[in-house]
N, C-alpha and C positions, 0 to 999 in steps of 0.2 A: 678465584675466578669471578665469583659474584661481586666482590668489592671492586674488581677491575671494571665490571660493567656498570656499576653504580657511579664510578668515578670517571666514566667515559667523558672526554672533552666535549664541549658544547658543539663544536663544528663537526665532530664525528656523529653526534646525534642527528645534526642537519643532514649530513651525507647519508646516513642510514635511512632517514625519513625520505629523502630524495629518491633513493633506490626503490623504496616501496611504492611511492607515488608513480614512478615510471612504470613499474610492473602493473600497477592498477590501470594507468592510462593505456598501456598496451592491451590489457584485457578488454577495455571498453572499445578500443579501436577494432580489435578482432571481432568482438561480438557485433559491432555496428556493421562491419563488412558482411558477416553472415547474414544479418537481417536484410541488408541491401540487396544480396543475391537472391533473396526469397520474398521479395516484395509482394508478389501476387497472393501468396499464402498468408503472409502477415496481414495484409490489408483486406482481402476478399473473405478469408475464412475466420479471422480473429477479430480485427478492429471493427469491421463492418458486420460481424456476426449479430450483435444486439440490434442492428438496424433491419434485420430480416424477420419476417412474421413467424417463421418456424424456429426462431431461436429457442434453445432448450429451456431457458428460464420462463419464457412466455408460455411454453407448452406444459411445464410442470404446474405453474401457477393456474393455468386454465383448467387442468385436470383437478387440482385441489379445489377450485371454485365449483366445479361440476359435482365433486364428491360432497362438499358441505352445503351447497345451495340448490342443487338439482338442475334439471334440464331446462326449466322455464327461467332460470337466471341469466341475464346477458353477461358474458364474460368481461371482466374488467381488464385483465392483462391480455390483450388480444389485438392484433393488427390485421385488417383486412388485406393489406398489401405491404410490400416493403417500403420503408421510408425513402423519401426523395432526398438526396444530398447533393448540393450544387457547388461548383467552384466559380468564383466571381473575379478572380484575379489571374493575370497572365502566367505568373510563376507559382500560382498558389499550390498546385499539386506537387511541383518539384520541391517547394520549401517544406511542405508538410511531410514529403517523403524523407528529406534530410533529417528534419527535426525529430520526426517519430523514430527513425532508425537510430539517432543518437541517444534519445531517452530510453529506448528499448535496449540499446547496447549497455547502458548503465544498469538497467533492471536485470538483464541477463547475466551480467558479470558482478552483481552485487555480492553474492557469496564469496567470490575470490577477492573482491575489494575488502571485505571485512577480514578475510583471512590474512591479507597483507597488513591491514591495521593491527590485527591481533599479534602478528609476528613482531611488529614494531614495540608493542607495549609489554609483551610477555616477558622479556629479559629482566624488566624492573620488578616483576612479581616474585614473592617468596614461593617456597615450595607448598606451604599450606595454602596460599592464595591460588596457586595453580591447580591444586587439588580440587578446591571449591569451584574452579572455573572450567572443569572437564566438560566436554560436550557444548561449550558455549557456541562454537561455530555452527554445529548442527542445529542447535536451538534457534540462533538467529536466522539461519537459512530457512528452517521450518515456518517460523512466525512471518517472515518476510513474504515467502511464497503464499502462505495461507491468506495474508492480507491482500496480496495481489489478486488472488482467486476470488476472494470475497468482494473486492471492488469490481472485478469483471462480471461475475455471474449474478451478483445481487444488486450492488450499488448503482452500477451503470445502467442496467435495464430499467430500474425504477426511475432514475433521473431522466433517461431518454423518453420512457413512456409517459412520465408526467409532463415533460416539455412539449411532447407531441399532442397529447390529448387535452391540455389546458387551452381554453378558448376565452377570449374576451368578447368575440363576435364570430359570427359564421362567415364574414367576409374575408379576412386574412387567411391565407394558407400557411401552414406550418411546413416550409421546406428549409431543412437544416443546412447551414453553411459548413463547408468542409473544415475550415479551421476550427470553428466552434465545436463541432463534433469530435474531431481528434483531440483537441484540447481537453474536452470534457472526459473523454476515455483515458487518456494518459495521466491527467491530473488526479482523477478518481482513483485509478489503480496505484499510482505512485504514493498518493497521500495515505491510502489504506494500508499499503505495504509498510510505510514508515510508522504509521500509527500502531500497528500490531507489534512493534519492537518496544512498546512502552514498558512492559515488564523488565526488559533488559536494562533500560535506562534506570528504573527503580532499583535494580540489583547493584548497579555501579554506584549510585547516589547513596545507598544504604551502606555500601562497602566502604566509601570514603567518609561516611558519617555526616553528609550533609542533610539527610533526612533519617527518620527512624520509624519503626513500626508504630510507636505510640503517636507520633506526629500524623502519620497516614490515617490511623484509626480515629484520632480526635476530630480531624477535619474532613471526615468522611462525607458529611452532608455537604460541605462546601465543594468537594470534589465532584459529587454527583451533580451539582448545579453547573459547574464548569464543563462537565461532560455533556450535559444537556445542551449548553450553549454551542459547544463544538459540533455536536451532532446536527444541531439546527443550521449551523454555518455551513457545513458540508453539504447538506441536502438543500433542495429548493424550498423547504418549509412546510411541506405536507406532513401530516401526522404519521402516515404509513412509512414513508422513506426515513422519517427521523427515528422511528422505532426500530427500523431494520439496522440503522447505524448505531443507535443507542445501546441496544442489547450486547453486542460484542464489546463495546467500550467498557460497559459496566463489568462484564466478565473479565476483561483485561485488568481492570482496576482491583477486582477481588483477587486475581492471580498475583498482582503485584503486592497486595497485602500479605498474601501467603508467603511469597518469596522474602519480603522484608522480615516477617516473623520468623521464618526458618533460619535466615542468616543471623538474626539477632540472638536466637536461641543457641545456635552453634558457637557464636562468639562468647 
């Protein structure tokens, strides 16, 4: 049976791939429709949450500032009022509504999309490879969701706060454009969700012997420099936001080293 699967004609592979792609597309469409039917909750309570002065991240950091600096210290992460967000295009709100729900549909259905991808490549794996890959779907889902939450509760509030409080003069007012705000939220969450999958990529690259633990360890300093550049590119450039992103990226790289070492040892 295994030999038959390995010798499956090319067009049967294409047909099998098409089936998984259709299933994934249906999952995205269903998730998008669900989000469209809950637009007020998605926008008012989730996406516009960091634009409110009582957002949980601002309250937590304000309490931490009070704990470390005392009552005489002016809080840094604090808004006196909710941020102003404006729409300057006729169909701006409608376009953002469609675009956001589509991206959100992909995010919501990502675990199932990866499940379909895994079903496609699983028949080509040996029994030993399948044994090493147990729990891969749960691991990918956990890392992706954790990255999304990191982007939402930490990265986005820091970016929004920096963009609002930075001033070149007291004359211009910082009133955010709707498209810029939504793009910042969605891009930050999605980019962090994909970034947190880095250990999984290292696992597969180690498995197919494109990289080794020795290679990762040898060029660790170069990797740290690249991670610093990536963290600076994701953030607006202030030190605090860069550190917030840099720490989990360094942890992910160390986790990738451990995964590569473990796989090399088993092999």
